[in-house]
N, C-alpha and C positions, 0 to 999 in steps of 0.2 A: 762413906768414901770421901776423901779429901781431894777435891778437884782443883785446888789452888795451883798456880804456876809460880816458878821462881821470879824474882824481881826482873831478871834479864828478859823475861817473856818467852822462855823456851817451852815448847810443848812437852807434856808428859808422854811416856812411852805408849800409853794405852789410847792414844788418839791417832786417827787416820784421816787423810785428806778425802773429802767427799765432794768438793766443788772447786774448780778453778775458773773464775769468771773475769773477762777483760772487756771493757767498754769498746776498745778499738779492735777486739778480736773479730768482729764482723762489721763491714761497712754499713749494714742496715741499722746497727745499733747507734752508730754515730749520727746517721741521718735522722733516726727516730728521736734521739735525744735533742737534736737541734730544733726539730719541729715542735716537740713538747715544750722546749725552752721558750720559743716564740709565743706559743699559746699561753704559757704561764706569765710571760712578761706582759701580755695584754691584760690578763686577769689581775695580776698583782699591781700593774700600772693603774688600773681602775681603783683598786683598794687603796693604794697609797695616795692617789689623787684625791679621793674622798677624804682621807685623813689630813692631807695637806690643806684643803679648803676648810674643813670643819674643826680639826684639832689645831692645825698650824696657822689658821687665819690667814692663809695666803691671799695676797692682793688679787683683785680681779684681773682678767686678761688685759683690759684697757689700761691698767696701771703698770703693767710690766713691759719694760723695754729691753729687748734682747740685744746685747753687744758682743763684740769679739772676746772681751774679757770674760763675760758670762759663759760663752761657749767653751773657752779654754778651761775655765773653772769646772765646767761640767765634765769635760774629758778627763781632767785630773781626778775628779771624784770617781769616775768610772774605773780608772786604773787603780786608785787607792782601794776601792771596794773589792776588786778582784784580788788584790794583794792581802787585804784584811781577811777575806774569806778563807784563803789557804793558811794564813797565819793563825787564825782561830782553830782550824783543824790541828795545826802543829802544837799549839799551846795545850790543847786538851790531850793530845798524845803524850806530851810531857807530864801532864797530871797523872797519867797512868804508867809512868816510868820509862817511856820510850824516848829515843832521840830522833826527832823528825828531820827529814831532808826535803828540800824544795827544788822545783824545776819546772820545765815547760815541755809539753809534748806537741811537736809540730803536726803529727798525724791527726791528732784530735783538736789541735789549736786550743789547748787548755793548760792552765797552771796546775800544779799538784803539790801536795804535801804527803809524804809517805814515811814509813818506818820499816824498812825491809827486814824480814825475818822475826819481827816482834809479834807475839801472839796475844790477842786481847780476848777477854771474855765477850760473849756475844753482845750482852747489854752495854758493856763499856764501848764497844765498837759503834753501836747505834748512837750513843751519846756523842762520840767523835764525829760521826757522819752528819748529824743534825745540828750540831752546835753552832755553825755559822748562820744557818737559816734562823734559828731561834734567837741567838744573842744579837746578831747584827740587825735583825728586824726590830727587836725591842729597843736597841740603841737608836735606830732611825726614828722610831715613833717618839721616844723620849726627847730626842733632839728637836723634833717638830714642836713639841709642847713648850720646850724651853726657849725656842727662837721664834715664837709666834709673831706673825706679821712681817717677817723678813723674807728676802728671796732665798735665804739658806734653806727654808722649808721646801722649796721646789727642788733644790739639789738633793736634799735628804730623801725626798720622795722618789726621785730618779734612781738614786743609789739603792734605796730599799727595795724597789721593784726589781732592779738588776740582780741584786744579791739573792732575792727569793727565787727568781726565775733560774738563776745560775745554779741553784741547789738541786736541780732536777736529777743530776747524776747521783747525788747523795741520797735523794729520796728513792731512786730506783734501786740502788744497792741495799738500802734499808729494807725495802719490801722483800728482797731476795734473802737477806740474812734472817729475817723474821720467820722464814719457813723452817728454821732449825731450832733445836731445843736450846734453852738458856745455858746448858752445860757446854755448848759448842764454843770453839775458839775461832777467831778470824785473824788472818795476817793480811795487812794492807799491801797493795802494790801500786805502782804509779798510776795505772789506769784500770784498776780492778781489785780483786781480793781473792783469797783462798779460804775456804771454810773447812774446819776439822771437827769431827765428831768422835765420841767414844767408840772404840772398836768393839764389836760384839764379843762376848766371852768365848774363849776357846772351848770346844767340845772335848770331852774326855777321850783320850786316845788319838786325838788329831794334833799333830805337831804344828807349832806356829810357823807361818811362812817365813 
């Protein structure tokens, strides 16, 4: 059986929706995500700090002088990181033929990249979900190596930890999607996704609904 979908991302007739999941669907999910994000920021903060001092040769604390310009640069880096995170989602969506849209959800205080009505193969959707975590983390580490001994290493460490911690929603969705067979399709939504699986074959003598 050929399970391919048209370039437009339209589902085949023999697929049915089996899950509709929204992060903002329950207040407890948003709270849990923020708590986990804080925990991951501490964890990845330690990892990127270790990389900053050992790979990036970051100067010792006594040699670092914090100024208003450095604080402003750090804030700009945070904003840029959040934007690049969603842009990376969008670029990978384009790789799979979709036309992403970007925005901000006030209820969850989060940026998003989405492609309404476009169906992705399960594994392709996982690539989209994890792309910012993998790609931007590698970019941050590579930047530390190239800019050894400069204060840019500290900024890259902060941005790397922020990006990794901010991927908690992507990781959460990935664990959910992995429960379904590789033949499943996923449609992304602003704050969640819908999963579609092959419908069971119709029994003889039983009309289709």
